[in-house]
ROVO-988857 format. One line per field, with one value per residue: residue number from 1; chain; x, y, z of N, C-alpha, C in turn. Coordinates in Angstrom, 1 decimal, always signed. Layout:
<baros>
resi <- (NUM;...)
chain <- (A;...)
nu <- (X;...)
nv <- (Y;...)
nw <- (Z;...)
cau <- (X;...)
cav <- (Y;...)
caw <- (Z;...)
cu <- (X;...)
cv <- (Y;...)
cw <- (Z;...)
</baros>
This chain:
<baros>
resi <- (1;2;3;4;5;6;7;8;9;10;11;12;13;14;15;16;17;18;19;20;21;22;23;24;25;26;27;28;29;30;31;32;33;34;35;36;37;38;39;40;41;42;43;44;45;46;47;48;49;50;51;52;53;54;55;56;57;58;59;60;61;62;63;64;65;66;67;68;69;70;71;72;73;74;75;76;77;78;79;80;81;82;83;84;85;86;87;88;89;90;91;92;93;94;95;96;97;98;99;100;101;102;103;104;105;106;107;108;109;110;111;112;113;114;115;116;117;118;119;120;121;122;123;124;125;126;127;128;129;130;131;132;133;134;135;136;137;138;139;140;141;142;143;144;145;146;147;148;149;150;151;152;153;154;155;156;157;158;159;160;161;162;163;164;165;166;167;168;169;170;171;172;173;174;175;176;177;178;179;180)
chain <- (A;A;A;A;A;A;A;A;A;A;A;A;A;A;A;A;A;A;A;A;A;A;A;A;A;A;A;A;A;A;A;A;A;A;A;A;A;A;A;A;A;A;A;A;A;A;A;A;A;A;A;A;A;A;A;A;A;A;A;A;A;A;A;A;A;A;A;A;A;A;A;A;A;A;A;A;A;A;A;A;A;A;A;A;A;A;A;A;A;A;A;A;A;A;A;A;A;A;A;A;A;A;A;A;A;A;A;A;A;A;A;A;A;A;A;A;A;A;A;A;A;A;A;A;A;A;A;A;A;A;A;A;A;A;A;A;A;A;A;A;A;A;A;A;A;A;A;A;A;A;A;A;A;A;A;A;A;A;A;A;A;A;A;A;A;A;A;A;A;A;A;A;A;A;A;A;A;A;A;A)
nu <- (+14.8;+13.8;+16.3;+17.3;+15.4;+16.1;+18.8;+18.3;+16.8;+18.7;+20.5;+19.1;+18.9;+17.7;+14.2;+11.1;+9.1;+6.1;+5.3;+3.6;+3.0;+1.7;-0.6;-2.7;-5.2;-5.1;-7.5;-10.8;-10.2;-11.0;-10.8;-7.9;-7.2;-8.5;-7.1;-4.5;-5.1;-5.8;-3.4;-1.8;-3.1;-2.4;+0.3;+2.5;+5.8;+7.2;+8.8;+9.3;+7.8;+4.6;+5.3;+5.2;+5.8;+5.4;+6.1;+6.0;+3.1;+0.2;-2.0;-1.1;-0.4;-2.9;-4.3;-2.9;-3.4;-6.2;-6.1;-4.6;-6.5;-8.5;-7.1;-6.9;-9.7;-10.3;-9.3;-6.6;-3.4;-2.2;-0.1;+1.1;+4.0;+6.3;+9.2;+12.6;+14.9;+18.1;+20.2;+20.8;+21.1;+19.6;+17.0;+17.0;+16.9;+14.4;+12.8;+13.5;+12.5;+9.8;+9.5;+10.3;+8.2;+6.1;+7.0;+6.8;+4.0;+3.4;+4.7;+3.0;+0.7;+1.6;+2.2;-0.3;-1.6;+0.0;-0.5;-3.2;-3.2;-1.7;-3.4;-5.6;-7.7;-8.2;-10.4;-12.6;-13.5;-11.4;-9.3;-10.3;-10.3;-7.6;-6.6;-7.8;-6.5;-3.9;-4.4;-5.0;-2.6;-0.9;-1.8;-0.5;+2.1;+4.9;+7.5;+8.2;+9.0;+10.9;+9.2;+6.7;+6.3;+6.5;+4.4;+2.2;+2.6;+2.2;-0.5;-1.6;-1.0;-2.5;-5.0;-5.0;-4.9;-7.3;-9.1;-8.8;-9.6;-12.2;-13.2;-12.9;-14.7;-17.1;-17.4;-19.4;-20.4;-20.1;-22.6;-25.8;-27.5;-30.5;-33.4;-35.6)
nv <- (+7.2;+5.3;+4.3;+3.2;+1.1;-0.4;-1.1;-2.7;-4.7;-5.9;-6.8;-8.8;-10.6;-12.2;-11.8;-13.5;-14.8;-15.3;-17.6;-18.3;-20.9;-21.6;-22.9;-22.3;-23.4;-22.8;-22.5;-22.4;-18.9;-17.0;-17.6;-17.6;-15.0;-13.7;-14.5;-13.5;-10.7;-10.4;-11.0;-9.0;-6.8;-7.2;-6.7;-8.5;-10.0;-11.2;-14.1;-16.3;-17.8;-18.6;-18.5;-16.6;-14.0;-12.5;-10.3;-12.1;-12.2;-12.4;-11.4;-11.3;-14.0;-15.2;-14.0;-15.0;-17.6;-17.8;-17.2;-19.4;-21.4;-20.6;-21.0;-23.8;-24.5;-23.8;-25.9;-26.0;-25.8;-25.0;-23.9;-23.0;-21.6;-21.0;-19.1;-18.2;-15.9;-16.9;-15.1;-11.7;-10.1;-11.3;-10.9;-8.2;-7.7;-8.8;-7.1;-4.6;-4.9;-4.9;-2.4;-0.8;-1.3;-0.1;+2.5;+3.3;+3.4;+5.4;+7.5;+7.9;+8.8;+11.2;+12.5;+12.7;+14.4;+16.7;+17.3;+17.9;+20.1;+21.9;+22.2;+23.3;+21.7;+20.5;+19.3;+18.6;+16.0;+14.9;+15.1;+13.4;+10.9;+10.6;+10.4;+8.1;+6.3;+6.5;+5.3;+2.7;+1.9;+2.2;+0.0;-2.1;-1.5;-2.5;-1.8;+1.2;+3.6;+6.6;+8.1;+7.9;+9.9;+12.1;+11.8;+11.9;+14.6;+16.0;+15.4;+16.5;+19.2;+19.7;+19.4;+21.5;+23.7;+23.2;+23.5;+26.2;+27.4;+26.5;+27.9;+30.6;+30.6;+30.2;+32.5;+35.3;+37.6;+41.1;+43.1;+43.2;+46.0;+47.3;+47.8;+50.4)
nw <- (+15.4;+13.5;+12.7;+15.0;+15.4;+13.1;+13.7;+16.0;+14.9;+13.2;+15.1;+16.2;+14.1;+11.1;+10.6;+11.1;+8.5;+6.7;+4.3;+1.3;-0.7;-3.8;-6.3;-8.9;-11.1;-14.6;-16.1;-15.0;-15.4;-13.6;-10.7;-10.5;-11.2;-9.1;-6.9;-7.5;-7.5;-4.8;-3.5;-4.6;-3.4;-0.8;-0.8;-1.2;-1.2;-4.1;-4.4;-6.1;-9.0;-8.0;-5.3;-2.5;+0.0;+3.2;+6.0;+9.1;+11.1;+13.1;+11.6;+8.9;+8.4;+8.7;+6.6;+4.4;+4.7;+4.2;+1.4;+0.5;+1.1;-0.7;-3.2;-3.1;-3.0;-5.6;-7.0;-7.0;-5.4;-2.1;+0.4;+3.6;+5.0;+7.7;+7.9;+8.1;+6.5;+5.4;+5.7;+6.8;+4.6;+2.6;+3.8;+3.8;+1.0;+0.3;+1.8;+0.7;-2.0;-1.5;-0.4;-2.5;-4.3;-3.0;-2.9;-5.5;-5.7;-3.9;-5.1;-7.3;-6.1;-5.0;-7.3;-8.6;-6.7;-7.0;-9.7;-9.6;-7.9;-9.5;-11.7;-10.6;-9.9;-7.5;-5.7;-2.9;-3.1;-4.7;-2.9;-0.8;-2.3;-2.8;-0.2;+0.6;-1.1;+0.0;+2.5;+1.7;+0.5;+2.7;+4.3;+3.2;+3.5;+4.7;+5.1;+5.2;+2.7;+2.0;+0.2;+1.2;+3.1;+1.5;-0.2;+1.6;+2.5;+0.1;-0.4;+1.9;+1.5;-0.8;+0.3;+2.1;+0.3;-1.0;+1.1;+1.6;-0.8;-0.8;+1.4;+0.6;-1.5;-0.1;+1.3;+1.8;-0.7;-1.6;+0.1;-1.3;-2.7;-1.5;-3.4;-3.8)
cau <- (+14.0;+13.9;+17.6;+17.3;+14.7;+16.9;+19.9;+17.7;+16.4;+19.9;+21.1;+18.3;+19.1;+16.6;+12.9;+10.2;+8.3;+5.1;+5.3;+2.5;+3.3;+0.4;-0.8;-4.2;-5.4;-5.2;-8.9;-11.2;-9.2;-11.5;-10.1;-6.5;-7.2;-8.9;-5.9;-3.5;-5.5;-5.7;-1.9;-1.3;-3.6;-1.6;+1.7;+3.5;+7.1;+7.2;+10.0;+9.4;+6.5;+3.9;+5.9;+5.2;+6.2;+5.0;+6.6;+5.0;+2.4;-1.1;-2.8;-0.6;-0.6;-4.3;-4.7;-2.3;-4.1;-7.4;-5.8;-4.3;-7.8;-9.1;-6.4;-7.3;-11.1;-10.3;-8.7;-5.1;-2.7;-1.8;+0.6;+1.7;+5.2;+6.9;+10.6;+13.6;+15.9;+19.4;+21.0;+20.2;+21.1;+18.4;+15.9;+17.0;+16.5;+13.0;+12.2;+13.7;+11.6;+8.5;+9.6;+10.4;+6.9;+5.3;+7.5;+6.2;+2.6;+3.4;+5.0;+1.8;-0.3;+2.1;+2.1;-1.7;-1.9;+0.7;-1.2;-4.5;-2.9;-1.3;-4.5;-6.6;-8.8;-8.1;-11.7;-12.7;-13.6;-10.1;-8.5;-10.8;-9.9;-6.1;-6.4;-8.2;-5.5;-2.8;-4.7;-4.9;-1.1;-0.4;-2.1;+0.4;+3.4;+5.6;+8.8;+7.9;+10.0;+10.8;+8.2;+5.4;+6.2;+6.3;+3.0;+1.4;+2.8;+1.5;-2.0;-2.0;-0.9;-3.6;-6.1;-5.0;-5.3;-8.7;-9.9;-8.7;-10.4;-13.6;-13.5;-13.1;-16.0;-18.2;-17.5;-20.4;-19.9;-20.6;-24.1;-26.6;-28.3;-31.9;-34.0;-36.8)
cav <- (+6.1;+4.2;+3.8;+2.4;-0.1;-1.1;-1.7;-3.7;-5.9;-6.5;-7.5;-10.1;-11.5;-12.1;-12.0;-14.6;-14.5;-16.3;-17.9;-19.0;-21.6;-21.9;-23.1;-22.2;-23.8;-21.7;-22.3;-21.0;-17.8;-16.1;-17.8;-17.3;-13.6;-13.2;-14.8;-12.5;-9.4;-10.4;-11.0;-7.6;-5.9;-7.5;-6.2;-9.6;-10.0;-12.3;-14.8;-16.9;-18.1;-19.4;-18.4;-15.2;-13.8;-11.3;-10.4;-12.9;-11.8;-13.2;-10.9;-11.7;-15.4;-15.5;-13.6;-15.9;-18.9;-17.6;-17.3;-20.8;-22.1;-20.2;-21.7;-25.2;-24.6;-23.6;-27.0;-25.9;-26.2;-23.9;-24.3;-21.9;-21.9;-19.9;-19.3;-17.0;-15.9;-17.4;-14.0;-10.4;-9.6;-11.8;-10.3;-6.8;-7.7;-8.9;-5.8;-3.6;-5.1;-4.5;-0.9;-0.2;-1.3;+0.9;+3.8;+3.7;+3.7;+6.7;+8.5;+8.1;+9.6;+12.5;+13.1;+13.1;+15.6;+17.8;+17.7;+18.5;+21.4;+22.8;+22.4;+23.9;+20.7;+19.9;+19.4;+17.8;+14.6;+14.4;+14.9;+12.1;+9.8;+10.4;+10.0;+6.7;+5.6;+6.5;+4.3;+1.4;+1.7;+2.0;-1.3;-3.1;-0.9;-3.0;-1.1;+2.5;+4.3;+8.1;+8.6;+7.9;+11.2;+13.1;+11.7;+12.5;+16.0;+16.5;+15.4;+17.5;+20.5;+19.9;+19.5;+22.9;+24.6;+23.0;+24.2;+27.7;+27.8;+26.3;+29.0;+31.8;+30.4;+30.3;+33.8;+36.1;+38.7;+42.4;+43.1;+43.8;+47.2;+47.1;+48.7;+50.9)
caw <- (+15.8;+12.5;+12.7;+16.2;+15.1;+12.1;+14.5;+16.9;+14.0;+12.7;+16.2;+16.4;+13.0;+10.2;+11.2;+10.6;+7.4;+6.3;+2.9;+0.6;-2.0;-4.3;-7.7;-9.3;-12.5;-15.6;-16.4;-15.4;-15.0;-12.5;-9.4;-10.6;-11.2;-7.8;-6.0;-7.9;-7.0;-3.3;-3.2;-4.9;-2.4;+0.5;-1.0;-1.0;-2.0;-5.0;-4.3;-7.4;-9.5;-7.0;-3.9;-2.0;+1.4;+4.0;+7.4;+9.8;+12.2;+13.1;+10.5;+7.6;+8.3;+8.5;+5.2;+3.4;+4.9;+3.4;+0.0;+0.3;+1.0;-2.0;-4.2;-3.0;-3.5;-7.1;-7.7;-7.1;-4.2;-1.3;+1.6;+4.3;+5.7;+8.4;+7.7;+8.3;+5.5;+6.0;+6.1;+6.8;+3.2;+1.9;+4.3;+3.3;-0.4;+0.3;+2.3;-0.3;-3.1;-1.1;-0.2;-3.9;-4.9;-2.3;-3.3;-6.8;-5.5;-3.2;-6.1;-8.2;-5.4;-4.9;-8.7;-8.8;-5.9;-7.6;-10.9;-9.2;-7.4;-10.6;-12.6;-9.9;-9.8;-6.2;-4.9;-1.7;-3.5;-5.1;-1.6;-0.2;-3.1;-2.6;+1.2;+0.7;-1.7;+0.9;+3.5;+1.0;+0.4;+4.1;+4.8;+2.7;+3.6;+5.9;+5.1;+4.6;+2.0;+2.1;-0.6;+1.9;+3.7;+0.4;-0.7;+2.6;+2.4;-1.1;-0.2;+2.9;+0.9;-1.7;+1.2;+2.6;-0.8;-1.3;+2.2;+1.4;-2.0;-0.4;+2.3;-0.2;-2.3;+0.8;+1.9;+1.1;-1.5;-1.0;+0.3;-2.4;-2.3;-1.6;-4.3;-3.2)
cu <- (+14.0;+15.2;+17.8;+16.6;+15.5;+18.1;+19.4;+17.4;+17.7;+20.6;+20.4;+18.5;+17.8;+15.3;+12.2;+9.3;+7.3;+5.1;+4.1;+3.1;+2.0;+0.4;-2.3;-4.3;-5.6;-6.7;-9.7;-10.3;-9.7;-10.9;-8.6;-6.4;-7.5;-7.8;-4.9;-3.9;-5.4;-4.2;-1.4;-1.8;-2.9;-0.2;+2.8;+4.8;+7.0;+8.6;+10.3;+8.0;+5.8;+4.4;+6.0;+5.4;+5.7;+5.7;+5.5;+4.4;+1.0;-1.9;-2.4;-0.7;-2.0;-4.8;-4.1;-3.0;-5.5;-7.2;-5.4;-5.5;-8.5;-8.5;-6.8;-8.8;-11.2;-9.7;-7.2;-4.5;-2.4;-1.2;+1.2;+2.9;+5.7;+8.4;+11.3;+14.6;+17.2;+20.3;+20.2;+20.1;+19.9;+17.1;+15.8;+16.5;+15.0;+12.3;+12.3;+12.8;+10.2;+8.5;+9.6;+9.0;+6.0;+5.7;+6.9;+4.7;+2.5;+3.7;+3.8;+0.8;+0.3;+2.0;+0.7;-2.1;-1.2;+0.0;-2.5;-4.3;-2.6;-2.4;-5.6;-7.9;-8.8;-9.4;-11.6;-12.8;-12.2;-9.2;-9.0;-10.3;-8.4;-5.8;-6.8;-7.1;-4.3;-3.1;-4.6;-3.4;-0.5;-0.7;-1.2;+1.9;+4.1;+6.9;+8.7;+9.1;+9.8;+9.6;+6.8;+5.2;+5.9;+4.9;+2.0;+1.4;+2.1;+0.0;-2.4;-2.0;-2.1;-4.9;-6.2;-5.4;-6.8;-9.6;-9.9;-9.6;-11.9;-14.0;-13.7;-14.4;-17.2;-18.4;-18.6;-19.8;-20.4;-22.1;-24.7;-27.4;-29.7;-32.5;-35.3;-38.0)
cv <- (+5.0;+3.5;+2.8;+1.1;-1.0;-1.8;-2.9;-5.0;-6.6;-7.3;-8.8;-11.1;-11.4;-12.5;-13.1;-14.0;-15.6;-16.4;-18.6;-19.6;-22.1;-22.2;-23.0;-22.6;-22.6;-21.4;-23.0;-20.0;-17.0;-16.3;-17.4;-15.8;-13.0;-13.4;-13.8;-11.2;-9.3;-10.3;-9.6;-6.6;-6.0;-6.9;-7.2;-9.3;-11.3;-13.0;-15.5;-17.2;-19.1;-19.4;-16.9;-15.1;-12.5;-11.5;-11.2;-12.2;-12.5;-12.7;-11.4;-13.2;-15.8;-15.1;-14.5;-17.3;-18.9;-17.8;-18.7;-21.6;-21.8;-20.9;-23.2;-25.4;-24.5;-24.8;-27.0;-26.4;-24.9;-24.4;-23.1;-22.4;-20.7;-20.2;-18.0;-17.1;-16.3;-16.3;-12.7;-9.8;-10.1;-11.2;-8.8;-6.7;-7.9;-7.6;-4.7;-3.7;-4.7;-3.0;-0.2;-0.2;-0.3;+2.3;+4.3;+4.1;+5.1;+7.8;+8.9;+9.0;+11.0;+13.3;+13.6;+14.3;+16.8;+18.3;+18.4;+19.9;+22.4;+23.1;+23.1;+23.0;+20.0;+20.1;+18.5;+16.3;+14.0;+14.2;+13.6;+10.9;+9.5;+9.9;+8.5;+5.8;+5.5;+5.4;+2.9;+1.0;+1.4;+0.7;-2.4;-2.6;-1.4;-2.4;+0.2;+3.2;+5.8;+8.7;+8.6;+9.3;+12.2;+13.0;+12.2;+14.0;+16.6;+16.5;+16.4;+18.9;+20.8;+20.1;+21.0;+23.8;+24.4;+23.6;+25.7;+28.1;+27.6;+27.5;+30.3;+31.7;+30.5;+31.6;+34.6;+37.3;+40.0;+42.4;+43.8;+45.0;+46.9;+48.2;+49.1;+50.9)
cw <- (+14.8;+12.5;+13.9;+16.0;+14.1;+12.8;+15.4;+16.1;+13.6;+13.8;+16.5;+15.3;+12.1;+11.0;+10.6;+9.5;+7.2;+4.8;+2.4;-0.7;-2.6;-5.8;-7.9;-10.7;-13.4;-16.0;-15.3;-14.8;-13.8;-11.2;-9.4;-10.5;-9.8;-6.8;-6.3;-7.3;-5.5;-2.9;-3.5;-3.8;-1.1;+0.4;-0.8;-1.7;-2.8;-5.0;-5.6;-7.8;-8.5;-5.6;-3.5;-0.5;+1.9;+5.4;+8.2;+11.0;+12.1;+11.9;+9.2;+7.4;+8.0;+7.1;+4.2;+3.5;+4.1;+1.9;-0.4;+0.2;-0.3;-3.2;-4.2;-3.5;-5.0;-7.8;-7.7;-5.7;-3.4;+0.0;+2.3;+5.1;+6.5;+8.3;+8.0;+7.1;+6.2;+6.4;+6.1;+5.4;+2.5;+2.4;+3.8;+1.8;-0.5;+0.7;+1.3;-1.5;-2.7;-0.9;-1.6;-4.5;-4.3;-2.7;-4.6;-6.6;-4.8;-4.2;-7.0;-7.4;-5.3;-6.3;-8.9;-8.0;-6.5;-8.8;-10.6;-8.7;-8.5;-11.5;-11.9;-9.8;-8.5;-5.4;-3.7;-2.0;-4.0;-3.9;-0.9;-0.9;-2.8;-1.2;+1.3;+0.0;-0.8;+2.0;+2.9;+0.9;+1.7;+4.7;+4.3;+2.7;+4.8;+6.1;+4.5;+4.0;+2.3;+1.3;+0.1;+2.5;+2.7;-0.1;+0.3;+2.6;+1.2;-1.0;+0.8;+2.3;+0.0;-0.8;+1.7;+1.6;-1.0;-0.2;+2.0;+0.3;-1.6;+0.5;+1.6;-1.0;-1.4;+1.4;+1.1;+0.4;-0.9;-0.9;-0.9;-1.8;-2.5;-2.6;-3.7;-4.1)
</baros>
């Protein structure tokens, strides 16, 4: 299925991307840091200093418009552009940079799940935290890498182990003898 989608995309040519060109003053630093964090949370592709991109859809365009407004309110500049890469190779490069960044995040989740399982510290709260992290990564994962499946499997495995250990802990022990 993924290969079919890739072939269909290549047949259409490069897709449309929404670009944000922005500048935020260095001082005060709070607005600049807030913009940077929001862009990081969205998982943008950094094209150059002050120029980022996301695959174009209504949601990504609206989110980048909000950030552009925030940059302007902070005394900087912000402009939104819709564009297509000139070649499929350029689009693949953008997509690959985004997939590589998500792959690193998924690897960190898989590693945390593996370490919790190995140390026997896989509690329900650890599983919830890792699942929440997977959801956060998934929201900015436009080009899912193979590491996504590995991270999901590692967290699922930890959840299964946690469920088993919780079930064993909840089982009643041998009945106590009544004393007369």
